C-alpha positions in Angstrom: 21.1 5.3 13.7 21.4 2.6 11.0 17.9 1.7 9.6 16.7 -1.9 10.1 14.2 -2.1 7.4 12.9 -0.3 4.3 11.4 3.2 4.6 11.5 6.8 3.8 11.2 10.3 5.3 8.4 12.4 4.1 10.1 15.7 4.3 7.8 18.4 2.8 4.4 18.9 1.0 3.3 21.9 -1.1 -0.4 21.8 -1.9 -2.4 24.1 -4.1 -6.1 24.5 -4.5 -7.2 26.6 -7.3 -10.8 27.8 -8.0 -11.4 27.8 -11.8 -14.4 29.2 -13.7 -15.8 30.6 -10.4 -18.4 32.8 -12.3 -19.8 29.9 -14.4 -20.1 27.0 -11.9 -16.9 26.5 -10.1 -14.4 23.7 -10.4 -11.3 23.0 -8.5 -7.8 22.1 -9.6 -5.5 20.4 -7.1 -1.8 20.0 -7.1 0.3 18.4 -4.5 4.1 18.3 -4.5 5.7 15.9 -2.1 9.4 15.6 -1.2 10.9 12.4 0.2 14.3 10.8 0.9 14.9 7.1 1.2 15.7 6.5 4.8 15.6 2.7 4.7 18.3 -0.1 4.4 17.5 -0.9 0.8 16.5 0.4 -2.5 12.6 0.8 -3.1 11.0 -0.2 -6.3 7.5 1.0 -5.5 5.4 2.9 -3.1 1.9 2.4 -1.9 -0.4 5.4 -1.7 -4.2 6.0 -1.1 -5.2 8.4 -3.9 -8.3 10.4 -4.3 -10.9 8.1 -5.6 -12.7 9.4 -8.8 -16.2 8.0 -8.5 -16.2 9.0 -4.8 -14.6 12.5 -4.8 -15.5 13.5 -8.3 -11.9 13.7 -9.3 -10.8 13.7 -13.0 -7.6 13.8 -15.0 -5.5 12.3 -12.2 -1.8 12.5 -13.1 1.3 11.3 -11.1 4.9 12.2 -11.9 8.0 11.1 -10.0 11.0 13.3 -10.6 9.3 14.6 -13.8 8.5 11.0 -15.2 4.8 10.2 -15.5 3.8 7.0 -13.8 0.6 4.9 -13.9 -0.4 3.6 -10.4 -2.0 0.3 -10.2 -4.5 -1.2 -7.8 -3.0 -2.7 -4.7 -6.1 -4.1 -2.9 -9.3 -5.8 -3.8 -11.0 -4.2 -0.8 -9.7 -0.7 -0.8 -10.3 0.8 -4.2 -8.1 3.8 -3.3 -5.0 1.9 -2.3 -2.6 2.1 -5.3 1.0 1.1 -5.9 3.3 3.5 -7.8 6.2 1.9 -9.6 9.7 3.6 -9.2 11.7 3.5 -12.4 14.7 3.8 -11.8 14.7 2.2 -8.4 14.8 4.6 -5.4 18.4 4.0 -4.0 19.2 4.6 -0.3 19.6 8.3 0.8 18.2 9.5 -2.6 15.6 12.1 -2.8 12.5 12.0 -4.8 9.9 14.6 -5.9 6.3 13.2 -6.5 3.7 15.4 -8.1 0.1 14.5 -7.9 -2.6 16.7 -9.6 -6.2 16.3 -10.7 -9.4 18.3 -11.3 -12.5 18.2 -9.0 -15.8 18.4 -11.0 -18.4 20.8 -9.7 -20.9 18.0 -8.9 -21.6 17.0 -5.3 -19.6 13.9 -4.3 -21.2 10.9 -2.8 -20.4 11.8 0.7 -20.6 15.5 0.5 -17.1 16.1 1.8 -16.1 18.0 -1.2 -18.2 20.4 -3.3 -17.9 23.5 -5.4 -20.3 26.0 -6.7 -20.1 29.6 -8.1 -20.8 31.0 -4.5 -18.5 28.8 -2.5 -16.3 25.7 -2.4 -14.8 23.5 0.3 -12.7 20.4 0.9 -13.4 18.7 4.2 -12.1 15.3 3.7 -9.1 14.0 5.7 -8.4 11.5 2.8 -8.7 14.0 0.0 -4.9 14.3 -0.7 -2.5 11.5 -1.3 -1.8 9.2 1.8 1.6 7.6 1.4 2.0 4.4 3.1 5.1 2.9 4.9 6.6 -0.1 3.1 5.1 -3.5 4.2 7.3 -5.4 6.7 8.9 -5.0 10.1 11.1 -2.1 11.3 9.8 0.0 8.4 9.5 3.8 8.5 7.4 6.3 6.6 3.8 7.5 6.6 1.3 10.1 5.3 2.3 13.0 7.5 5.2 15.3 6.3 7.6 17.0 8.5 6.5 20.4 7.1 3.8 21.6 4.7 2.3 24.7 3.0 -1.1 25.2 1.6 -1.9 27.7 -1.2 -5.5 28.6 -2.0 -6.4 30.6 -5.1 -9.9 32.1 -4.7 -11.9 35.2 -6.2 -11.3 38.5 -4.4 -14.7 38.6 -2.7 -14.3 35.1 -1.1 -13.6 34.5 2.6 -11.2 31.7 3.1 -10.7 29.4 6.1 -7.8 26.9 6.2 -5.4 25.4 8.8 -2.0 26.9 9.6 -0.4 30.3 9.8 -1.7 32.7 7.2 0.6 35.1 5.3 -0.3 38.3 3.5 -2.4 37.6 0.4 -1.2 38.2 -3.0 -2.8 38.5 -6.4 -2.4 36.3 -9.4 -4.4 36.3 -12.7 -7.4 37.9 -11.0 -7.5 35.5 -8.0 -6.4 36.3 -4.5 -3.5 33.9 -3.4 -4.0 32.8 0.3 -0.7 31.1 1.6 -0.6 29.1 4.8 2.4 27.5 6.7 1.2 24.1 8.0 2.7 22.5 11.2 1.5 18.9 10.8 2.0 18.2 14.6 -0.4 21.1 15.5 -2.6 21.6 12.4 -5.2 19.5 10.7 -4.4 19.1 7.0 -6.0 19.3 4.5 -9.2 21.3 4.6 -10.4 24.6 3.2 -13.7 26.5 3.2 -14.1 29.4 1.0 -17.0 31.6 -0.5 -19.1 34.7 -0.6 -19.8 34.5 3.0 -21.1 37.0 5.5 -19.7 36.4 8.9 -21.7 36.8 12.2 -19.8 36.3 15.4 -22.0 35.4 18.5 -20.5 35.6 22.0 -21.4 33.2 24.7 -20.1 32.3 28.2 -18.4 29.3 26.8 -16.7 31.1 23.9 -17.4 32.7 20.5 -19.4 30.9 17.7 -18.8 32.2 14.1 -21.4 31.7 11.5 -20.6 32.1 7.9 -23.8 32.2 5.7 -24.7 32.9 2.0 -28.1 34.1 3.0 -29.4 36.3 5.8 -29.4 34.4 9.2 -31.9 35.0 12.1 -30.0 36.6 14.9 -32.1 35.2 17.7 -31.8 31.7 16.2 -28.0 32.2 16.0 -27.8 33.3 19.6 -29.7 30.3 20.8 -27.7 27.9 18.7 -24.5 29.4 19.7 -25.0 29.1 23.4 -25.7 25.4 23.1 -23.0 24.6 20.5 -20.3 26.4 22.5 -21.3 24.5 25.5 -21.3 21.2 23.7 -17.7 21.9 22.2 -16.5 22.6 25.8 -18.0 19.4 26.9 -16.3 17.5 24.2 -13.0 19.0 25.0 -13.5 18.0 28.6 -14.5 14.5 27.8 -12.3 13.5 24.9 -9.4 15.8 25.7 -7.9 18.8 23.9 -8.1 18.2 20.1 -5.5 21.1 19.4 -3.1 23.1 21.3 -5.1 26.4 20.9 -8.7 27.0 21.8 -11.2 26.0 19.3 -13.4 28.7 17.7 -16.7 27.0 16.8 -17.6 27.7 13.2 -20.9 27.0 11.6 -20.8 27.4 7.8 -23.7 27.3 5.2 -22.8 24.8 2.6 -23.2 25.8 -1.1 -25.0 22.6 -2.0 -27.5 20.2 -0.5 -25.6 17.5 1.4 -26.6 13.9 1.9 -28.4 13.2 5.1 -26.2 10.6 7.0 -28.8 9.3 9.4 -32.1 11.3 8.7 -34.7 11.0 5.9 -33.1 11.1 2.4 -34.6 14.6 1.9 -33.5 15.8 5.3 -30.8 18.4 6.0 -27.2 17.2 5.8 -23.9 18.2 7.3 -20.1 17.8 6.9 -17.4 18.2 9.6 -14.2 20.1 9.4 -11.9 20.8 12.4 -13.7 22.8 15.0 -16.6 23.4 12.7 -19.6 22.1 10.6 -21.0 22.7 7.1 -24.8 22.6 7.2 -26.8 22.8 4.2 -29.5 25.5 3.5 -32.3 23.2 4.9 -30.9 23.3 8.3 -30.8 27.1 8.3 -34.3 27.2 6.8 -35.8 25.0 9.6 -33.8 27.2 12.2 -30.5 26.7 13.8 -32.2 26.5 17.1 -34.3 23.6 15.9 -33.6 20.4 17.8 -32.8 18.5 14.6 -30.4 21.2 13.4 -28.7 21.3 16.7 -28.1 17.5 16.8 -26.8 17.6 13.4 -24.3 20.3 14.3 -23.3 18.5 17.4 -22.8 15.2 15.6 -20.5 16.9 13.0 -18.6 18.9 15.7 -17.8 15.6 17.6 -16.0 14.5 14.4 -13.3 17.0 15.2 -11.9 14.4 17.7 -12.6 11.2 15.8 -12.4 11.9 12.1 -9.8 14.7 12.2 -7.5 14.7 15.2 -7.7 10.8 15.3 -8.7 9.1 12.0 -10.6 5.8 12.3 -9.1 3.0 10.2 -11.1 2.1 7.2 -12.6 -1.0 8.9 -13.7 1.1 12.0 -15.2 4.0 10.2 -18.6 3.1 11.5 -17.5 2.3 15.1 -14.9 5.0 15.7 -16.4 7.5 13.2 -20.3 7.5 13.2 -20.4 5.7 16.5 -18.3 8.3 18.4 -20.2 11.1 16.5 -23.5 9.8 17.8 -22.1 9.3 21.3 -21.1 12.8 21.2 -24.8 13.7 21.3 -25.0 11.6 24.5 -22.0 13.4 26.1 -23.5 16.9 25.2 -26.8 15.9 26.6 -25.5 14.5 29.8 -23.9 18.0 30.6 -27.2 19.6 30.2 -28.8 17.1 32.6 -29.1 13.4 33.6 -32.6 13.3 32.3 -31.7 14.8 29.0 -29.1 12.0 28.7 -31.7 9.4 29.2 -34.1 10.9 26.7 -31.3 11.1 24.1 -30.3 7.5 24.6 -33.8 6.3 24.3 -34.4 8.5 21.2 -31.3 6.8 19.5 -32.6 3.4 20.6 -35.9 4.3 18.9 -34.2 5.4 15.8 -32.2 2.3 15.7 -35.3 0.1 16.0 -36.9 2.1 13.1 -33.8 1.8 10.9 -33.5 -1.9 11.6 -37.0 -2.4 10.2 -35.5 -1.2 6.8 -32.3 -2.9 6.9 -30.7 -5.2 9.6 -27.4 -4.0 11.3 -24.2 -5.6 10.5 -20.8 -6.1 12.3 -19.3 -2.9 13.7 -15.7 -3.8 12.7 -15.8 -4.6 9.1 -15.0 -2.9 5.9 -18.0 -1.2 4.9 -17.7 -2.4 1.3 -21.1 -3.4 0.1 -23.1 -1.9 3.0 -26.2 -0.1 1.7 -27.1 3.3 3.0 -29.7 1.7 5.2 -27.3 -0.9 6.6 -24.8 2.0 7.5 -27.6 3.8 9.3 -28.8 0.8 11.5 -25.2 -0.2 12.2 -24.2 3.3 13.0 -26.9 3.7 15.5 -25.8 0.4 17.2 -22.3 1.8 17.3 -23.4 5.0 19.1 -25.4 2.9 21.6 -22.3 0.6 22.2 -20.4 3.5 23.7 -23.4 4.2 26.0 -23.2 0.6 27.1 -19.4 1.0 27.6 -19.9 4.1 29.8 -22.4 2.4 31.8 -20.2 -0.5 32.5 -16.9 1.4 33.1 -18.2 4.7 34.4 -18.0 8.1 32.8 -14.6 9.1 34.3 -13.0 5.8 33.2 -14.3 6.1 29.6 -13.3 9.7 29.5 -9.8 8.8 30.6 -9.6 6.2 27.9 -10.7 8.6 25.1 -8.1 11.2 26.3 -5.4 8.5 26.2 -6.3 7.7 22.5 -6.5 11.4 21.5 -3.2 12.2 23.2 -1.3 9.0 21.9 -2.8 8.9 18.4 -3.3 12.5 17.4 -2.6 13.0 13.8 -2.7 9.1 13.2 -5.1 6.4 12.9 -7.0 4.3 15.6 -9.1 1.3 15.7 -11.0 -0.9 18.0 -7.9 -2.5 19.4 -6.7 1.0 20.7 -10.1 1.6 22.1 -10.3 -1.7 24.0 -6.7 -1.5 25.3 -7.1 2.1 26.6 -10.4 1.3 28.3 -9.1 -1.9 29.8 -6.0 0.0 31.1 -8.4 2.5 32.9 -10.9 0.1 33.9 -8.6 -2.8 35.0 -11.0 -5.5 33.7 -11.1 -7.8 30.7 -13.6 -6.3 28.3 -13.4 -9.0 25.6 -16.9 -10.4 26.3 -18.6 -7.1 26.1 -16.7 -6.1 23.0 -17.5 -9.4 21.2 -21.2 -9.1 22.2 -21.5 -5.6 20.7 -19.1 -5.6 17.9 -19.7 -8.9 16.2 -23.4 -9.7 17.0 -26.2 -7.8 15.4 -29.0 -6.5 17.7 -29.0 -4.7 21.1 -28.6 -6.8 24.3 -31.7 -7.3 26.4 -30.4 -5.8 29.6 -29.4 -2.6 27.7 -32.8 -2.4 26.1 -34.6 -2.8 29.3 -32.6 -0.1 30.8 -33.4 2.5 28.2 -36.5 1.4 26.4 -38.8 3.6 28.6 -39.5 6.6 26.2 -41.6 8.7 28.6 -41.0 12.3 27.8 -38.9 11.5 24.8 -39.3 14.1 22.1 -39.4 13.3 18.4 -36.5 14.2 16.1 -35.1 13.8 12.6 
């Protein structure tokens, strides 16, 4: 078929993650080799790409070469600091191939969001935007995008590190004192990229709903692990029932001790933090110290586990990170609570409403669909709580089965791709068969909680305190 506009085929990606200086405070070196062919109807003079952001991800020494020639990407957006344009010189003619190599170092300091970290004991990359995201050319009838047809991932780690990564593993090899772990990635089935590696002890806990694997750097209380495993396995099964399958194979729940203290996304600044990866959560040592069966630790893990669906399987667009990311994560707490009992659901909603009110005393909430540029941490917290409560209101209006069907439609149609509030509204209206514009406008654009919602859930009788 003759192309009607500009574009490319993203044929293959080879990514390497190498631990360096692991005995003296680890750093990481990342190298990504991408292969393309011009599949459009005209030559291309540049490509847009979202590159790893230095200040955010701790990346240094970024270097980009195209067919062996070093290029200097330039900013392509005043709003998105990561969106760059890479010039193509000579121009990329029709049907020609191109090899683009991107490599950089990750410093050992904790990044601002906690999604990438390294220490002498462990390292991880748990950020769906950590590798270059190539953008289709602007215009109509274009083709191209950030997902390759095939990919491989190679992880170089010390010999006593356990390594977790997506894809089909091959027999490890040895190179310069490091163990080489090689994975074949199927982008249509596997999440890419993430890796978790370290000097972990594994403890597998069996439950009626499935196994939960704990990876810890310190001794873990067996009874706490058993209690936590029962609830978290049940919550993950509930998420799969409500949001739809996130992957073709059964998910093994993994709870991993992070090698660094993580920023608390919603709790007090000194509280325990977590990070999601597909089918699992990294929790910092403070969560393990207070006990995995502690309610705050369980809620933190459930929040991060819900991000498997909206964060990894489906990626929120930049302007809907609060709504479709944080909001769905918090709504996951409601979905899990409802499976335990209707009373538990009501208490959880009332708890989130209380936390919203407390956070709003510090900073007013803002619009749910808006680039979070300039949002303070306090504004992200109050706005995030309203996002979670929005989904409660949507479920109350449409019904649980209707909203579940809408989420399943999004996960099925947009798996491996981005989604925004437009997809959410379209899917829900399709299932509900009513116009939801007034409800979406009231919640997404106007700060505050509608009075009728507050009246329904403001009774906090029997509500427990939490982080």
